[in-house]
Chimera marker file (.cmm) of the C-alpha trace (Angstrom):
<marker_set name="trace">
<marker id="1" x="0.003" y="0.007" z="0.011" r="1" g="1" b="0" radius="0.5"/>
<marker id="2" x="2.868" y="2.357" z="0.830" r="1" g="1" b="0" radius="0.5"/>
<marker id="3" x="4.423" y="1.699" z="-2.572" r="1" g="1" b="0" radius="0.5"/>
<marker id="4" x="1.205" y="2.604" z="-4.293" r="1" g="1" b="0" radius="0.5"/>
<marker id="5" x="0.817" y="5.821" z="-2.348" r="1" g="1" b="0" radius="0.5"/>
<marker id="6" x="4.392" y="6.724" z="-2.946" r="1" g="1" b="0" radius="0.5"/>
<marker id="7" x="3.994" y="6.094" z="-6.712" r="1" g="1" b="0" radius="0.5"/>
<marker id="8" x="0.872" y="8.154" z="-6.761" r="1" g="1" b="0" radius="0.5"/>
<marker id="9" x="2.470" y="11.074" z="-4.922" r="1" g="1" b="0" radius="0.5"/>
<marker id="10" x="5.497" y="10.845" z="-7.159" r="1" g="1" b="0" radius="0.5"/>
<marker id="11" x="3.298" y="10.772" z="-10.223" r="1" g="1" b="0" radius="0.5"/>
<marker id="12" x="1.405" y="13.910" z="-9.145" r="1" g="1" b="0" radius="0.5"/>
<marker id="13" x="4.624" y="15.864" z="-8.553" r="1" g="1" b="0" radius="0.5"/>
<marker id="14" x="5.994" y="14.809" z="-11.913" r="1" g="1" b="0" radius="0.5"/>
<marker id="15" x="2.930" y="16.335" z="-13.596" r="1" g="1" b="0" radius="0.5"/>
<marker id="16" x="3.305" y="19.720" z="-11.934" r="1" g="1" b="0" radius="0.5"/>
<marker id="17" x="5.852" y="21.181" z="-14.347" r="1" g="1" b="0" radius="0.5"/>
<marker id="18" x="3.664" y="20.180" z="-17.341" r="1" g="1" b="0" radius="0.5"/>
<marker id="19" x="0.751" y="22.203" z="-15.874" r="1" g="1" b="0" radius="0.5"/>
<marker id="20" x="2.813" y="25.362" z="-15.111" r="1" g="1" b="0" radius="0.5"/>
<marker id="21" x="3.053" y="28.127" z="-17.647" r="1" g="1" b="0" radius="0.5"/>
<marker id="22" x="6.321" y="27.913" z="-19.519" r="1" g="1" b="0" radius="0.5"/>
<marker id="23" x="8.578" y="30.879" z="-20.177" r="1" g="1" b="0" radius="0.5"/>
<marker id="24" x="10.578" y="30.597" z="-23.390" r="1" g="1" b="0" radius="0.5"/>
<marker id="25" x="13.917" y="32.554" z="-23.528" r="1" g="1" b="0" radius="0.5"/>
<marker id="26" x="14.278" y="34.226" z="-26.931" r="1" g="1" b="0" radius="0.5"/>
<marker id="27" x="16.856" y="36.347" z="-28.746" r="1" g="1" b="0" radius="0.5"/>
<marker id="28" x="16.346" y="39.307" z="-31.053" r="1" g="1" b="0" radius="0.5"/>
<marker id="29" x="16.058" y="37.137" z="-34.203" r="1" g="1" b="0" radius="0.5"/>
<marker id="30" x="13.179" y="35.230" z="-32.580" r="1" g="1" b="0" radius="0.5"/>
<marker id="31" x="11.436" y="38.530" z="-31.690" r="1" g="1" b="0" radius="0.5"/>
<marker id="32" x="11.958" y="39.758" z="-35.228" r="1" g="1" b="0" radius="0.5"/>
<marker id="33" x="10.087" y="36.629" z="-36.463" r="1" g="1" b="0" radius="0.5"/>
<marker id="34" x="7.273" y="37.377" z="-34.040" r="1" g="1" b="0" radius="0.5"/>
<marker id="35" x="7.038" y="40.942" z="-35.294" r="1" g="1" b="0" radius="0.5"/>
<marker id="36" x="6.454" y="39.940" z="-38.911" r="1" g="1" b="0" radius="0.5"/>
<marker id="37" x="3.006" y="40.819" z="-40.107" r="1" g="1" b="0" radius="0.5"/>
<marker id="38" x="0.594" y="37.901" z="-39.600" r="1" g="1" b="0" radius="0.5"/>
<marker id="39" x="-1.089" y="36.460" z="-42.624" r="1" g="1" b="0" radius="0.5"/>
<marker id="40" x="-4.223" y="35.921" z="-40.700" r="1" g="1" b="0" radius="0.5"/>
<marker id="41" x="-5.629" y="36.785" z="-37.314" r="1" g="1" b="0" radius="0.5"/>
<marker id="42" x="-4.428" y="39.388" z="-34.868" r="1" g="1" b="0" radius="0.5"/>
<marker id="43" x="-1.118" y="39.311" z="-32.922" r="1" g="1" b="0" radius="0.5"/>
<marker id="44" x="-0.757" y="41.367" z="-29.807" r="1" g="1" b="0" radius="0.5"/>
<marker id="45" x="2.717" y="41.603" z="-28.194" r="1" g="1" b="0" radius="0.5"/>
<marker id="46" x="3.014" y="43.171" z="-24.724" r="1" g="1" b="0" radius="0.5"/>
<marker id="47" x="6.416" y="44.164" z="-23.439" r="1" g="1" b="0" radius="0.5"/>
<marker id="48" x="6.625" y="44.065" z="-19.572" r="1" g="1" b="0" radius="0.5"/>
<marker id="49" x="8.804" y="43.314" z="-16.609" r="1" g="1" b="0" radius="0.5"/>
<marker id="50" x="8.197" y="42.026" z="-13.072" r="1" g="1" b="0" radius="0.5"/>
<marker id="51" x="9.471" y="45.226" z="-11.563" r="1" g="1" b="0" radius="0.5"/>
<marker id="52" x="7.128" y="47.425" z="-13.644" r="1" g="1" b="0" radius="0.5"/>
<marker id="53" x="3.999" y="48.352" z="-11.615" r="1" g="1" b="0" radius="0.5"/>
<marker id="54" x="1.932" y="49.542" z="-14.589" r="1" g="1" b="0" radius="0.5"/>
<marker id="55" x="2.764" y="46.301" z="-16.429" r="1" g="1" b="0" radius="0.5"/>
<marker id="56" x="1.552" y="44.242" z="-13.502" r="1" g="1" b="0" radius="0.5"/>
<marker id="57" x="-1.650" y="46.310" z="-13.163" r="1" g="1" b="0" radius="0.5"/>
<marker id="58" x="-2.659" y="45.761" z="-16.801" r="1" g="1" b="0" radius="0.5"/>
<marker id="59" x="-1.906" y="42.049" z="-16.985" r="1" g="1" b="0" radius="0.5"/>
<marker id="60" x="-5.241" y="40.861" z="-15.667" r="1" g="1" b="0" radius="0.5"/>
<marker id="61" x="-6.913" y="42.900" z="-18.511" r="1" g="1" b="0" radius="0.5"/>
<marker id="62" x="-4.817" y="41.064" z="-21.056" r="1" g="1" b="0" radius="0.5"/>
<marker id="63" x="-5.465" y="37.660" z="-19.582" r="1" g="1" b="0" radius="0.5"/>
<marker id="64" x="-9.259" y="38.200" z="-19.680" r="1" g="1" b="0" radius="0.5"/>
<marker id="65" x="-8.958" y="39.584" z="-23.257" r="1" g="1" b="0" radius="0.5"/>
<marker id="66" x="-6.988" y="36.478" z="-24.352" r="1" g="1" b="0" radius="0.5"/>
<marker id="67" x="-9.812" y="34.239" z="-23.118" r="1" g="1" b="0" radius="0.5"/>
<marker id="68" x="-12.472" y="36.391" z="-24.742" r="1" g="1" b="0" radius="0.5"/>
<marker id="69" x="-10.780" y="36.924" z="-28.158" r="1" g="1" b="0" radius="0.5"/>
<marker id="70" x="-8.972" y="33.615" z="-28.642" r="1" g="1" b="0" radius="0.5"/>
<marker id="71" x="-11.798" y="32.288" z="-30.818" r="1" g="1" b="0" radius="0.5"/>
<marker id="72" x="-11.525" y="35.410" z="-33.001" r="1" g="1" b="0" radius="0.5"/>
<marker id="73" x="-8.014" y="34.589" z="-34.013" r="1" g="1" b="0" radius="0.5"/>
<marker id="74" x="-6.157" y="36.750" z="-31.419" r="1" g="1" b="0" radius="0.5"/>
<marker id="75" x="-2.799" y="35.483" z="-30.258" r="1" g="1" b="0" radius="0.5"/>
<marker id="76" x="-1.144" y="37.210" z="-27.321" r="1" g="1" b="0" radius="0.5"/>
<marker id="77" x="2.506" y="37.187" z="-26.482" r="1" g="1" b="0" radius="0.5"/>
<marker id="78" x="3.969" y="38.553" z="-23.173" r="1" g="1" b="0" radius="0.5"/>
<marker id="79" x="7.643" y="39.451" z="-23.706" r="1" g="1" b="0" radius="0.5"/>
<marker id="80" x="9.437" y="40.037" z="-20.421" r="1" g="1" b="0" radius="0.5"/>
<marker id="81" x="12.333" y="42.455" z="-20.410" r="1" g="1" b="0" radius="0.5"/>
<marker id="82" x="13.656" y="41.167" z="-17.061" r="1" g="1" b="0" radius="0.5"/>
<marker id="83" x="17.266" y="39.937" z="-16.901" r="1" g="1" b="0" radius="0.5"/>
<marker id="84" x="17.631" y="36.278" z="-17.811" r="1" g="1" b="0" radius="0.5"/>
<marker id="85" x="19.443" y="35.707" z="-14.526" r="1" g="1" b="0" radius="0.5"/>
<marker id="86" x="16.116" y="36.025" z="-12.610" r="1" g="1" b="0" radius="0.5"/>
<marker id="87" x="14.169" y="33.723" z="-14.933" r="1" g="1" b="0" radius="0.5"/>
<marker id="88" x="13.924" y="30.881" z="-12.393" r="1" g="1" b="0" radius="0.5"/>
<marker id="89" x="13.830" y="32.924" z="-9.157" r="1" g="1" b="0" radius="0.5"/>
<marker id="90" x="11.388" y="35.663" z="-10.192" r="1" g="1" b="0" radius="0.5"/>
<marker id="91" x="9.923" y="35.544" z="-13.628" r="1" g="1" b="0" radius="0.5"/>
<marker id="92" x="8.589" y="31.972" z="-13.622" r="1" g="1" b="0" radius="0.5"/>
<marker id="93" x="7.036" y="32.260" z="-10.182" r="1" g="1" b="0" radius="0.5"/>
<marker id="94" x="5.512" y="35.539" z="-11.191" r="1" g="1" b="0" radius="0.5"/>
<marker id="95" x="3.995" y="34.095" z="-14.377" r="1" g="1" b="0" radius="0.5"/>
<marker id="96" x="2.652" y="31.117" z="-12.436" r="1" g="1" b="0" radius="0.5"/>
<marker id="97" x="1.152" y="33.297" z="-9.734" r="1" g="1" b="0" radius="0.5"/>
<marker id="98" x="-0.567" y="35.633" z="-12.262" r="1" g="1" b="0" radius="0.5"/>
<marker id="99" x="-1.760" y="32.635" z="-14.406" r="1" g="1" b="0" radius="0.5"/>
<marker id="100" x="-1.042" y="34.431" z="-17.589" r="1" g="1" b="0" radius="0.5"/>
<marker id="101" x="-2.886" y="33.277" z="-20.741" r="1" g="1" b="0" radius="0.5"/>
<marker id="102" x="-1.019" y="33.496" z="-23.939" r="1" g="1" b="0" radius="0.5"/>
<marker id="103" x="2.645" y="32.756" z="-24.742" r="1" g="1" b="0" radius="0.5"/>
<marker id="104" x="5.229" y="34.107" z="-22.286" r="1" g="1" b="0" radius="0.5"/>
<marker id="105" x="8.753" y="34.829" z="-23.387" r="1" g="1" b="0" radius="0.5"/>
<marker id="106" x="11.811" y="36.499" z="-21.897" r="1" g="1" b="0" radius="0.5"/>
<marker id="107" x="13.927" y="38.550" z="-24.288" r="1" g="1" b="0" radius="0.5"/>
<marker id="108" x="17.578" y="37.733" z="-23.608" r="1" g="1" b="0" radius="0.5"/>
<marker id="109" x="19.213" y="40.886" z="-24.900" r="1" g="1" b="0" radius="0.5"/>
<marker id="110" x="21.272" y="43.138" z="-22.678" r="1" g="1" b="0" radius="0.5"/>
<marker id="111" x="21.651" y="46.124" z="-24.980" r="1" g="1" b="0" radius="0.5"/>
<marker id="112" x="18.225" y="47.831" z="-25.200" r="1" g="1" b="0" radius="0.5"/>
<marker id="113" x="19.499" y="50.139" z="-27.874" r="1" g="1" b="0" radius="0.5"/>
<marker id="114" x="20.119" y="47.206" z="-30.169" r="1" g="1" b="0" radius="0.5"/>
<marker id="115" x="16.527" y="46.022" z="-30.103" r="1" g="1" b="0" radius="0.5"/>
<marker id="116" x="14.248" y="49.002" z="-29.365" r="1" g="1" b="0" radius="0.5"/>
<marker id="117" x="14.462" y="50.573" z="-32.739" r="1" g="1" b="0" radius="0.5"/>
<marker id="118" x="14.238" y="47.157" z="-34.470" r="1" g="1" b="0" radius="0.5"/>
<marker id="119" x="10.997" y="46.535" z="-32.661" r="1" g="1" b="0" radius="0.5"/>
<marker id="120" x="9.564" y="49.886" z="-33.664" r="1" g="1" b="0" radius="0.5"/>
<marker id="121" x="11.368" y="53.130" z="-34.465" r="1" g="1" b="0" radius="0.5"/>
<marker id="122" x="8.588" y="55.032" z="-32.614" r="1" g="1" b="0" radius="0.5"/>
<marker id="123" x="9.107" y="53.126" z="-29.364" r="1" g="1" b="0" radius="0.5"/>
<marker id="124" x="10.944" y="55.174" z="-26.683" r="1" g="1" b="0" radius="0.5"/>
<marker id="125" x="11.760" y="51.982" z="-24.770" r="1" g="1" b="0" radius="0.5"/>
<marker id="126" x="9.202" y="52.668" z="-21.997" r="1" g="1" b="0" radius="0.5"/>
<marker id="127" x="7.133" y="49.793" z="-20.659" r="1" g="1" b="0" radius="0.5"/>
<marker id="128" x="4.460" y="48.647" z="-20.678" r="1" g="1" b="0" radius="0.5"/>
<marker id="129" x="4.328" y="48.814" z="-24.414" r="1" g="1" b="0" radius="0.5"/>
<marker id="130" x="1.897" y="46.933" z="-26.652" r="1" g="1" b="0" radius="0.5"/>
<marker id="131" x="2.137" y="46.257" z="-30.387" r="1" g="1" b="0" radius="0.5"/>
<marker id="132" x="-0.828" y="44.937" z="-32.286" r="1" g="1" b="0" radius="0.5"/>
<marker id="133" x="-0.424" y="43.451" z="-35.761" r="1" g="1" b="0" radius="0.5"/>
<marker id="134" x="-3.259" y="42.671" z="-38.133" r="1" g="1" b="0" radius="0.5"/>
<marker id="135" x="-2.742" y="42.141" z="-41.868" r="1" g="1" b="0" radius="0.5"/>
<marker id="136" x="-0.868" y="45.142" z="-43.016" r="1" g="1" b="0" radius="0.5"/>
<marker id="137" x="-1.836" y="47.195" z="-39.998" r="1" g="1" b="0" radius="0.5"/>
<marker id="138" x="0.550" y="47.840" z="-37.082" r="1" g="1" b="0" radius="0.5"/>
<marker id="139" x="-0.069" y="49.895" z="-33.950" r="1" g="1" b="0" radius="0.5"/>
<marker id="140" x="2.311" y="50.756" z="-31.075" r="1" g="1" b="0" radius="0.5"/>
<marker id="141" x="0.787" y="51.775" z="-27.709" r="1" g="1" b="0" radius="0.5"/>
<marker id="142" x="3.148" y="52.970" z="-24.959" r="1" g="1" b="0" radius="0.5"/>
<marker id="143" x="1.981" y="53.069" z="-21.416" r="1" g="1" b="0" radius="0.5"/>
<marker id="144" x="-0.579" y="51.209" z="-19.325" r="1" g="1" b="0" radius="0.5"/>
<marker id="145" x="-3.792" y="50.293" z="-21.088" r="1" g="1" b="0" radius="0.5"/>
<marker id="146" x="-7.125" y="50.397" z="-19.309" r="1" g="1" b="0" radius="0.5"/>
<marker id="147" x="-9.594" y="47.522" z="-19.897" r="1" g="1" b="0" radius="0.5"/>
<marker id="148" x="-11.929" y="49.615" z="-22.060" r="1" g="1" b="0" radius="0.5"/>
<marker id="149" x="-9.009" y="50.804" z="-24.143" r="1" g="1" b="0" radius="0.5"/>
<marker id="150" x="-7.793" y="47.273" z="-24.753" r="1" g="1" b="0" radius="0.5"/>
<marker id="151" x="-11.333" y="46.090" z="-25.572" r="1" g="1" b="0" radius="0.5"/>
<marker id="152" x="-11.866" y="48.848" z="-28.095" r="1" g="1" b="0" radius="0.5"/>
<marker id="153" x="-8.493" y="48.118" z="-29.733" r="1" g="1" b="0" radius="0.5"/>
<marker id="154" x="-9.234" y="44.366" z="-30.039" r="1" g="1" b="0" radius="0.5"/>
<marker id="155" x="-12.771" y="45.034" z="-31.290" r="1" g="1" b="0" radius="0.5"/>
<marker id="156" x="-11.303" y="47.315" z="-34.004" r="1" g="1" b="0" radius="0.5"/>
<marker id="157" x="-8.660" y="44.850" z="-35.108" r="1" g="1" b="0" radius="0.5"/>
<marker id="158" x="-10.846" y="41.702" z="-34.982" r="1" g="1" b="0" radius="0.5"/>
<marker id="159" x="-13.521" y="43.354" z="-37.091" r="1" g="1" b="0" radius="0.5"/>
<marker id="160" x="-11.096" y="44.440" z="-39.813" r="1" g="1" b="0" radius="0.5"/>
<marker id="161" x="-11.389" y="42.232" z="-42.892" r="1" g="1" b="0" radius="0.5"/>
<link id1="1" id2="2" r="1" g="1" b="0" radius="0.2"/>
<link id1="2" id2="3" r="1" g="1" b="0" radius="0.2"/>
<link id1="3" id2="4" r="1" g="1" b="0" radius="0.2"/>
<link id1="4" id2="5" r="1" g="1" b="0" radius="0.2"/>
<link id1="5" id2="6" r="1" g="1" b="0" radius="0.2"/>
<link id1="6" id2="7" r="1" g="1" b="0" radius="0.2"/>
<link id1="7" id2="8" r="1" g="1" b="0" radius="0.2"/>
<link id1="8" id2="9" r="1" g="1" b="0" radius="0.2"/>
<link id1="9" id2="10" r="1" g="1" b="0" radius="0.2"/>
<link id1="10" id2="11" r="1" g="1" b="0" radius="0.2"/>
<link id1="11" id2="12" r="1" g="1" b="0" radius="0.2"/>
<link id1="12" id2="13" r="1" g="1" b="0" radius="0.2"/>
<link id1="13" id2="14" r="1" g="1" b="0" radius="0.2"/>
<link id1="14" id2="15" r="1" g="1" b="0" radius="0.2"/>
<link id1="15" id2="16" r="1" g="1" b="0" radius="0.2"/>
<link id1="16" id2="17" r="1" g="1" b="0" radius="0.2"/>
<link id1="17" id2="18" r="1" g="1" b="0" radius="0.2"/>
<link id1="18" id2="19" r="1" g="1" b="0" radius="0.2"/>
<link id1="19" id2="20" r="1" g="1" b="0" radius="0.2"/>
<link id1="20" id2="21" r="1" g="1" b="0" radius="0.2"/>
<link id1="21" id2="22" r="1" g="1" b="0" radius="0.2"/>
<link id1="22" id2="23" r="1" g="1" b="0" radius="0.2"/>
<link id1="23" id2="24" r="1" g="1" b="0" radius="0.2"/>
<link id1="24" id2="25" r="1" g="1" b="0" radius="0.2"/>
<link id1="25" id2="26" r="1" g="1" b="0" radius="0.2"/>
<link id1="26" id2="27" r="1" g="1" b="0" radius="0.2"/>
<link id1="27" id2="28" r="1" g="1" b="0" radius="0.2"/>
<link id1="28" id2="29" r="1" g="1" b="0" radius="0.2"/>
<link id1="29" id2="30" r="1" g="1" b="0" radius="0.2"/>
<link id1="30" id2="31" r="1" g="1" b="0" radius="0.2"/>
<link id1="31" id2="32" r="1" g="1" b="0" radius="0.2"/>
<link id1="32" id2="33" r="1" g="1" b="0" radius="0.2"/>
<link id1="33" id2="34" r="1" g="1" b="0" radius="0.2"/>
<link id1="34" id2="35" r="1" g="1" b="0" radius="0.2"/>
<link id1="35" id2="36" r="1" g="1" b="0" radius="0.2"/>
<link id1="36" id2="37" r="1" g="1" b="0" radius="0.2"/>
<link id1="37" id2="38" r="1" g="1" b="0" radius="0.2"/>
<link id1="38" id2="39" r="1" g="1" b="0" radius="0.2"/>
<link id1="39" id2="40" r="1" g="1" b="0" radius="0.2"/>
<link id1="40" id2="41" r="1" g="1" b="0" radius="0.2"/>
<link id1="41" id2="42" r="1" g="1" b="0" radius="0.2"/>
<link id1="42" id2="43" r="1" g="1" b="0" radius="0.2"/>
<link id1="43" id2="44" r="1" g="1" b="0" radius="0.2"/>
<link id1="44" id2="45" r="1" g="1" b="0" radius="0.2"/>
<link id1="45" id2="46" r="1" g="1" b="0" radius="0.2"/>
<link id1="46" id2="47" r="1" g="1" b="0" radius="0.2"/>
<link id1="47" id2="48" r="1" g="1" b="0" radius="0.2"/>
<link id1="48" id2="49" r="1" g="1" b="0" radius="0.2"/>
<link id1="49" id2="50" r="1" g="1" b="0" radius="0.2"/>
<link id1="50" id2="51" r="1" g="1" b="0" radius="0.2"/>
<link id1="51" id2="52" r="1" g="1" b="0" radius="0.2"/>
<link id1="52" id2="53" r="1" g="1" b="0" radius="0.2"/>
<link id1="53" id2="54" r="1" g="1" b="0" radius="0.2"/>
<link id1="54" id2="55" r="1" g="1" b="0" radius="0.2"/>
<link id1="55" id2="56" r="1" g="1" b="0" radius="0.2"/>
<link id1="56" id2="57" r="1" g="1" b="0" radius="0.2"/>
<link id1="57" id2="58" r="1" g="1" b="0" radius="0.2"/>
<link id1="58" id2="59" r="1" g="1" b="0" radius="0.2"/>
<link id1="59" id2="60" r="1" g="1" b="0" radius="0.2"/>
<link id1="60" id2="61" r="1" g="1" b="0" radius="0.2"/>
<link id1="61" id2="62" r="1" g="1" b="0" radius="0.2"/>
<link id1="62" id2="63" r="1" g="1" b="0" radius="0.2"/>
<link id1="63" id2="64" r="1" g="1" b="0" radius="0.2"/>
<link id1="64" id2="65" r="1" g="1" b="0" radius="0.2"/>
<link id1="65" id2="66" r="1" g="1" b="0" radius="0.2"/>
<link id1="66" id2="67" r="1" g="1" b="0" radius="0.2"/>
<link id1="67" id2="68" r="1" g="1" b="0" radius="0.2"/>
<link id1="68" id2="69" r="1" g="1" b="0" radius="0.2"/>
<link id1="69" id2="70" r="1" g="1" b="0" radius="0.2"/>
<link id1="70" id2="71" r="1" g="1" b="0" radius="0.2"/>
<link id1="71" id2="72" r="1" g="1" b="0" radius="0.2"/>
<link id1="72" id2="73" r="1" g="1" b="0" radius="0.2"/>
<link id1="73" id2="74" r="1" g="1" b="0" radius="0.2"/>
<link id1="74" id2="75" r="1" g="1" b="0" radius="0.2"/>
<link id1="75" id2="76" r="1" g="1" b="0" radius="0.2"/>
<link id1="76" id2="77" r="1" g="1" b="0" radius="0.2"/>
<link id1="77" id2="78" r="1" g="1" b="0" radius="0.2"/>
<link id1="78" id2="79" r="1" g="1" b="0" radius="0.2"/>
<link id1="79" id2="80" r="1" g="1" b="0" radius="0.2"/>
<link id1="80" id2="81" r="1" g="1" b="0" radius="0.2"/>
<link id1="81" id2="82" r="1" g="1" b="0" radius="0.2"/>
<link id1="82" id2="83" r="1" g="1" b="0" radius="0.2"/>
<link id1="83" id2="84" r="1" g="1" b="0" radius="0.2"/>
<link id1="84" id2="85" r="1" g="1" b="0" radius="0.2"/>
<link id1="85" id2="86" r="1" g="1" b="0" radius="0.2"/>
<link id1="86" id2="87" r="1" g="1" b="0" radius="0.2"/>
<link id1="87" id2="88" r="1" g="1" b="0" radius="0.2"/>
<link id1="88" id2="89" r="1" g="1" b="0" radius="0.2"/>
<link id1="89" id2="90" r="1" g="1" b="0" radius="0.2"/>
<link id1="90" id2="91" r="1" g="1" b="0" radius="0.2"/>
<link id1="91" id2="92" r="1" g="1" b="0" radius="0.2"/>
<link id1="92" id2="93" r="1" g="1" b="0" radius="0.2"/>
<link id1="93" id2="94" r="1" g="1" b="0" radius="0.2"/>
<link id1="94" id2="95" r="1" g="1" b="0" radius="0.2"/>
<link id1="95" id2="96" r="1" g="1" b="0" radius="0.2"/>
<link id1="96" id2="97" r="1" g="1" b="0" radius="0.2"/>
<link id1="97" id2="98" r="1" g="1" b="0" radius="0.2"/>
<link id1="98" id2="99" r="1" g="1" b="0" radius="0.2"/>
<link id1="99" id2="100" r="1" g="1" b="0" radius="0.2"/>
<link id1="100" id2="101" r="1" g="1" b="0" radius="0.2"/>
<link id1="101" id2="102" r="1" g="1" b="0" radius="0.2"/>
<link id1="102" id2="103" r="1" g="1" b="0" radius="0.2"/>
<link id1="103" id2="104" r="1" g="1" b="0" radius="0.2"/>
<link id1="104" id2="105" r="1" g="1" b="0" radius="0.2"/>
<link id1="105" id2="106" r="1" g="1" b="0" radius="0.2"/>
<link id1="106" id2="107" r="1" g="1" b="0" radius="0.2"/>
<link id1="107" id2="108" r="1" g="1" b="0" radius="0.2"/>
<link id1="108" id2="109" r="1" g="1" b="0" radius="0.2"/>
<link id1="109" id2="110" r="1" g="1" b="0" radius="0.2"/>
<link id1="110" id2="111" r="1" g="1" b="0" radius="0.2"/>
<link id1="111" id2="112" r="1" g="1" b="0" radius="0.2"/>
<link id1="112" id2="113" r="1" g="1" b="0" radius="0.2"/>
<link id1="113" id2="114" r="1" g="1" b="0" radius="0.2"/>
<link id1="114" id2="115" r="1" g="1" b="0" radius="0.2"/>
<link id1="115" id2="116" r="1" g="1" b="0" radius="0.2"/>
<link id1="116" id2="117" r="1" g="1" b="0" radius="0.2"/>
<link id1="117" id2="118" r="1" g="1" b="0" radius="0.2"/>
<link id1="118" id2="119" r="1" g="1" b="0" radius="0.2"/>
<link id1="119" id2="120" r="1" g="1" b="0" radius="0.2"/>
<link id1="120" id2="121" r="1" g="1" b="0" radius="0.2"/>
<link id1="121" id2="122" r="1" g="1" b="0" radius="0.2"/>
<link id1="122" id2="123" r="1" g="1" b="0" radius="0.2"/>
<link id1="123" id2="124" r="1" g="1" b="0" radius="0.2"/>
<link id1="124" id2="125" r="1" g="1" b="0" radius="0.2"/>
<link id1="125" id2="126" r="1" g="1" b="0" radius="0.2"/>
<link id1="126" id2="127" r="1" g="1" b="0" radius="0.2"/>
<link id1="127" id2="128" r="1" g="1" b="0" radius="0.2"/>
<link id1="128" id2="129" r="1" g="1" b="0" radius="0.2"/>
<link id1="129" id2="130" r="1" g="1" b="0" radius="0.2"/>
<link id1="130" id2="131" r="1" g="1" b="0" radius="0.2"/>
<link id1="131" id2="132" r="1" g="1" b="0" radius="0.2"/>
<link id1="132" id2="133" r="1" g="1" b="0" radius="0.2"/>
<link id1="133" id2="134" r="1" g="1" b="0" radius="0.2"/>
<link id1="134" id2="135" r="1" g="1" b="0" radius="0.2"/>
<link id1="135" id2="136" r="1" g="1" b="0" radius="0.2"/>
<link id1="136" id2="137" r="1" g="1" b="0" radius="0.2"/>
<link id1="137" id2="138" r="1" g="1" b="0" radius="0.2"/>
<link id1="138" id2="139" r="1" g="1" b="0" radius="0.2"/>
<link id1="139" id2="140" r="1" g="1" b="0" radius="0.2"/>
<link id1="140" id2="141" r="1" g="1" b="0" radius="0.2"/>
<link id1="141" id2="142" r="1" g="1" b="0" radius="0.2"/>
<link id1="142" id2="143" r="1" g="1" b="0" radius="0.2"/>
<link id1="143" id2="144" r="1" g="1" b="0" radius="0.2"/>
<link id1="144" id2="145" r="1" g="1" b="0" radius="0.2"/>
<link id1="145" id2="146" r="1" g="1" b="0" radius="0.2"/>
<link id1="146" id2="147" r="1" g="1" b="0" radius="0.2"/>
<link id1="147" id2="148" r="1" g="1" b="0" radius="0.2"/>
<link id1="148" id2="149" r="1" g="1" b="0" radius="0.2"/>
<link id1="149" id2="150" r="1" g="1" b="0" radius="0.2"/>
<link id1="150" id2="151" r="1" g="1" b="0" radius="0.2"/>
<link id1="151" id2="152" r="1" g="1" b="0" radius="0.2"/>
<link id1="152" id2="153" r="1" g="1" b="0" radius="0.2"/>
<link id1="153" id2="154" r="1" g="1" b="0" radius="0.2"/>
<link id1="154" id2="155" r="1" g="1" b="0" radius="0.2"/>
<link id1="155" id2="156" r="1" g="1" b="0" radius="0.2"/>
<link id1="156" id2="157" r="1" g="1" b="0" radius="0.2"/>
<link id1="157" id2="158" r="1" g="1" b="0" radius="0.2"/>
<link id1="158" id2="159" r="1" g="1" b="0" radius="0.2"/>
<link id1="159" id2="160" r="1" g="1" b="0" radius="0.2"/>
<link id1="160" id2="161" r="1" g="1" b="0" radius="0.2"/>
</marker_set>
């Protein structure tokens, strides 16, 4: 009986990592691929960090929107600008606690000047920043978004043919 119980407990713990939200570490080339105009659907990319209070405040809005708009072809990506050294100690626990919907990535680039202009020449580098891509349309939004602002934006881009 003890063996069965031990196997059961071990089996449950071995499933835990599969259930947790993963955080993929990416480089600039990966980000550039993500920033290419989508052939279909809407892509929303949110740049954030665990130390950024406005980023944290808007995250629940994005998670709710991901649930609501997933069936309308919206794909959300959360790109963390935290240092890769704190991935295990801070970023992954944060993502798990916040239960983020969408794909979570950490950009492993130390020279912000090398990637900010490549992401968008209009981007000052401030976070949170959101980029929305749909067909040939592209929009950059710097600063915290309010729920109604995000909703209006997604309604606009999901209704565009």
